[in-house]
C-alpha positions as CSV (number, residue, x, y, z in Angstrom):
1,M,0.0,0.0,0.0
2,E,1.5,3.3,-1.1
3,V,-1.3,5.7,0.2
4,W,-3.2,5.3,3.4
5,I,-6.2,7.5,4.3
6,P,-6.9,6.7,8.0
7,P,-10.6,6.8,9.1
8,L,-11.9,9.7,11.2
9,V,-11.8,7.7,14.4
10,T,-8.2,6.6,15.1
11,V,-7.7,2.9,14.6
12,A,-5.9,0.7,17.2
13,D,-2.2,0.0,17.0
14,V,-1.2,2.8,14.6
15,P,2.5,2.1,15.1
16,G,2.0,-1.5,14.1
17,L,-0.1,-0.7,11.1
18,L,2.4,1.9,9.8
19,A,5.3,-0.5,10.3
20,A,3.5,-3.2,8.3
21,M,3.0,-0.9,5.3
22,T,6.4,-1.4,3.8
23,S,5.5,0.4,0.5
24,L,3.9,3.4,2.2
25,R,4.6,6.7,0.6
26,L,1.7,9.0,1.8
27,V,-0.5,9.2,4.8
28,Q,-3.3,11.6,4.2
29,T,-5.4,12.2,7.3
30,V,-9.0,13.3,7.3
31,T,-8.4,15.4,10.4
32,A,-6.3,18.6,11.1
33,G,-4.7,16.8,14.0
34,V,-1.9,14.4,13.2
35,E,-0.7,13.4,16.7
36,P,-1.6,9.7,16.4
37,Y,0.6,9.4,13.2
38,R,3.4,11.9,13.4
39,P,5.7,10.0,15.9
40,H,5.4,6.7,14.0
41,M,5.9,7.8,10.3
42,P,8.2,5.4,8.5
43,E,11.2,6.8,6.7
44,G,10.4,8.0,3.2
45,A,6.7,8.5,3.8
46,V,5.0,11.9,3.7
47,L,2.3,12.9,6.2
48,C,-0.4,15.4,5.1
49,N,-3.3,16.7,7.2
50,A,-6.8,17.9,6.3
51,R,-6.2,21.6,7.0
52,G,-9.3,23.6,6.0
53,V,-11.7,20.6,5.8
54,H,-13.3,21.1,9.2
55,D,-12.9,24.9,9.5
56,A,-16.6,25.7,8.8
57,G,-18.1,23.1,11.1
58,T,-15.7,23.7,14.0
59,A,-16.0,27.5,13.8
60,E,-19.8,27.2,13.6
61,W,-19.8,24.9,16.6
62,A,-17.7,27.3,18.6
63,V,-20.1,30.2,18.0
64,G,-23.1,28.1,18.8
65,A,-21.4,26.7,22.0
66,M,-20.5,30.1,23.4
67,I,-23.9,31.5,22.7
68,A,-25.6,28.4,24.3
69,V,-23.6,28.8,27.5
70,L,-23.9,32.6,27.7
71,R,-27.6,32.6,27.0
72,E,-28.1,29.5,29.3
73,F,-29.8,27.4,26.6
74,P,-29.1,24.0,28.4
75,G,-30.9,25.3,31.5
76,F,-33.9,26.5,29.6
77,V,-34.1,23.1,27.8
78,D,-34.2,21.4,31.2
79,A,-36.9,23.8,32.3
80,Q,-38.9,23.1,29.1
81,R,-38.8,19.4,29.9
82,Q,-40.2,20.1,33.3
83,G,-42.8,22.5,32.0
84,E,-41.3,25.4,34.0
85,W,-41.3,29.1,32.9
86,T,-38.0,30.2,34.4
87,Y,-37.8,33.8,33.3
88,H,-34.5,35.6,34.1
89,H,-31.8,37.7,32.5
90,T,-28.8,36.0,31.0
91,D,-25.4,37.0,29.7
92,V,-24.9,38.0,26.1
93,L,-22.2,37.7,23.5
94,A,-22.4,41.3,22.4
95,D,-19.8,43.6,23.9
96,S,-17.6,40.6,24.9
97,K,-13.9,40.1,24.4
98,V,-13.2,36.7,22.7
99,L,-9.7,35.4,23.0
100,I,-8.9,32.8,20.3
101,V,-6.0,30.6,21.4
102,G,-4.5,28.9,18.4
103,Y,-5.2,31.4,15.6
104,G,-4.9,29.3,12.4
105,S,-7.4,28.6,9.6
106,I,-10.1,27.5,12.1
107,G,-9.5,30.6,14.2
108,A,-9.8,32.8,11.1
109,A,-13.0,31.0,10.2
110,L,-14.3,31.6,13.7
111,E,-13.5,35.3,13.5
112,R,-15.4,35.6,10.2
113,R,-18.4,34.1,11.8
114,L,-18.2,36.4,14.8
115,D,-18.2,39.4,12.6
116,G,-21.5,41.2,13.3
117,F,-21.8,39.9,16.9
118,E,-20.3,43.1,18.2
119,V,-17.3,41.5,19.9
120,E,-13.7,42.3,20.3
121,I,-11.4,39.6,18.9
122,V,-7.9,38.9,20.5
123,R,-5.7,36.4,18.5
124,V,-3.0,34.2,20.0
125,A,-0.8,31.7,18.2
126,R,2.5,29.9,18.7
127,S,4.5,32.7,17.2
128,A,3.7,36.4,16.9
129,R,2.7,38.0,13.7
130,D,0.8,41.1,12.7
131,G,-2.3,41.3,14.8
132,V,-1.5,38.0,16.6
133,H,0.0,37.6,20.0
134,P,2.5,34.8,20.9
135,F,1.7,32.2,23.5
136,D,3.9,33.7,26.1
137,E,1.6,36.7,26.3
138,L,-1.4,34.6,27.3
139,P,-1.0,35.2,31.1
140,A,-1.5,38.9,30.5
141,L,-4.4,38.5,28.1
142,L,-6.5,35.9,30.0
143,P,-7.9,38.2,32.7
144,D,-9.6,40.5,30.2
145,A,-11.3,37.8,28.1
146,D,-15.0,37.0,28.5
147,V,-14.7,33.9,26.2
148,V,-11.5,31.9,25.7
149,V,-11.6,29.6,22.7
150,L,-9.0,26.8,22.4
151,L,-8.2,25.8,18.8
152,V,-4.6,24.7,19.3
153,P,-3.2,21.4,17.9
154,A,-2.2,18.6,20.3
155,T,1.6,19.0,20.7
156,P,4.0,18.6,23.7
157,E,3.8,22.4,24.0
158,T,0.0,22.5,24.3
159,A,-0.5,19.4,26.5
160,G,-2.3,20.6,29.6
161,M,-1.8,24.2,28.7
162,S,-5.2,25.2,30.2
163,D,-4.1,24.1,33.7
164,A,-5.0,25.4,37.1
165,G,-2.9,28.6,36.7
166,F,-4.4,29.3,33.2
167,L,-7.9,28.9,34.6
168,A,-7.2,31.0,37.7
169,R,-6.2,33.9,35.4
170,M,-9.6,33.9,33.6
171,K,-12.0,36.4,34.9
172,D,-15.0,35.5,37.1
173,G,-17.9,34.3,34.9
174,A,-15.7,33.7,31.8
175,V,-16.5,30.9,29.4
176,L,-13.8,28.3,28.3
177,V,-14.6,26.8,24.9
178,N,-12.5,23.8,23.9
179,A,-12.7,22.7,20.2
180,A,-9.1,21.5,20.1
181,R,-8.2,18.3,21.9
182,G,-9.2,17.1,25.4
183,G,-5.6,16.9,26.6
184,V,-5.1,20.6,26.1
185,V,-7.2,21.1,29.3
186,D,-6.4,19.9,32.8
187,T,-9.7,18.1,33.5
188,D,-9.4,18.0,37.3
189,A,-8.5,21.8,37.4
190,L,-11.5,22.6,35.2
191,V,-13.9,20.5,37.3
192,S,-12.7,22.3,40.4
193,E,-13.4,25.7,38.8
194,L,-16.8,24.7,37.5
195,K,-17.9,23.4,40.9
196,T,-17.2,26.8,42.4
197,G,-19.4,28.4,39.7
198,R,-16.6,30.9,38.9
199,L,-16.2,29.7,35.3
200,R,-18.4,28.1,32.7
201,A,-17.3,26.0,29.8
202,A,-18.3,24.2,26.5
203,L,-16.4,21.1,25.5
204,D,-16.5,19.2,22.3
205,V,-13.4,17.3,23.3
206,T,-12.6,15.8,26.7
207,E,-9.8,13.9,28.5
208,P,-10.5,11.0,28.7
209,E,-12.5,10.5,25.5
210,P,-15.1,9.1,25.1
211,L,-16.1,10.4,28.5
212,P,-17.0,7.4,30.7
213,A,-20.3,7.2,32.7
214,G,-20.0,8.7,36.1
215,H,-17.1,11.0,35.2
216,P,-17.2,14.3,37.2
217,L,-17.6,16.3,34.0
218,W,-21.0,14.9,33.4
219,S,-22.4,16.5,36.5
220,A,-20.3,19.7,36.6
221,P,-22.4,22.9,36.7
222,G,-22.2,25.5,34.0
223,L,-20.9,23.0,31.4
224,L,-22.1,22.0,27.9
225,I,-20.6,18.8,26.5
226,T,-20.9,17.6,22.9
227,P,-19.3,14.3,21.8
228,H,-16.5,15.5,19.5
229,V,-19.0,16.5,16.7
230,A,-17.8,20.0,15.8
231,G,-16.4,18.9,12.5
232,S,-18.8,16.1,11.8
233,T,-21.0,17.8,9.3
234,P,-22.0,17.4,5.6
235,A,-19.9,20.5,4.9
236,S,-16.8,18.8,6.2
237,G,-17.6,15.7,4.2
238,R,-17.8,17.6,1.0
239,R,-14.6,19.4,1.7
240,M,-12.9,16.2,2.6
241,L,-13.8,14.5,-0.7
242,R,-12.5,17.5,-2.6
243,L,-9.2,17.4,-0.7
244,M,-8.8,13.7,-1.1
245,R,-9.4,13.8,-4.8
246,S,-7.0,16.7,-5.2
247,Q,-4.2,15.1,-3.2
248,L,-4.5,11.8,-5.0
249,L,-4.3,13.5,-8.4
250,R,-1.3,15.4,-7.2
251,Y,0.3,12.3,-5.9
252,L,-0.3,10.3,-9.1
253,S,1.1,13.2,-11.3
254,G,4.1,13.8,-9.0
255,E,3.0,17.3,-8.1
256,Q,3.7,19.0,-4.8
257,L,1.2,17.9,-2.2
258,N,-0.8,20.2,0.0
259,N,-0.7,20.4,3.8
260,I,2.6,18.5,4.2
261,I,3.5,18.2,7.9
262,T,7.1,19.0,8.6
263,D,6.9,19.9,12.3
264,A,4.6,18.8,15.1
265,Y,1.7,20.0,13.0
């Protein structure tokens, strides 16, 4: 096998599978994240990710998630099931400061979708560039953010980055939105903050994942959980097919491939 396109859900024993593919020349993932494959790539094989495929779905989920938490939609749904009219004021996205941590193609897609919501956008990425702060400025930026959106890839640098210290710097009542990877957040530290009611959160990814029955996250107050579905949309499917076709044609014709991974991501 020269080309392998792994399924959306990571298969078991990736190292063993890659080692067995002695003719492998290209691994084209259907995800933006490549952490299950990058450390085990055989010599001579190229790894490409699906950058751009899930931008629309993930950005749309992030907007919906932050609005759902701020406007307390889960609580109103619970009241609806009980037949209760629980009128009260809620927070609102307008006039908020949204901190996007991991400003890449998904972050840019999120910013486009937030245009018109009357929010201030603050951008953070691994390295500084025009209009984008570097990671080392995060401690100074967190206390002013009303919503913090995590869109970073899973790397040694980002593992557990949203730890107790990170969360403690967030302002009272702020919302953490994780559409990155579960391991980016210290789960125990987040549960502790949620239990006090000081922070709220929306998670599409968790650590561990899938989240087992009885886990403290299930009953944590102020938390919206979805089962890693942000990019699982028809739009992502259409974009995925276009990318796979384009990459395979490039591979067969010997052209330069898109989205080649040369670093951690």
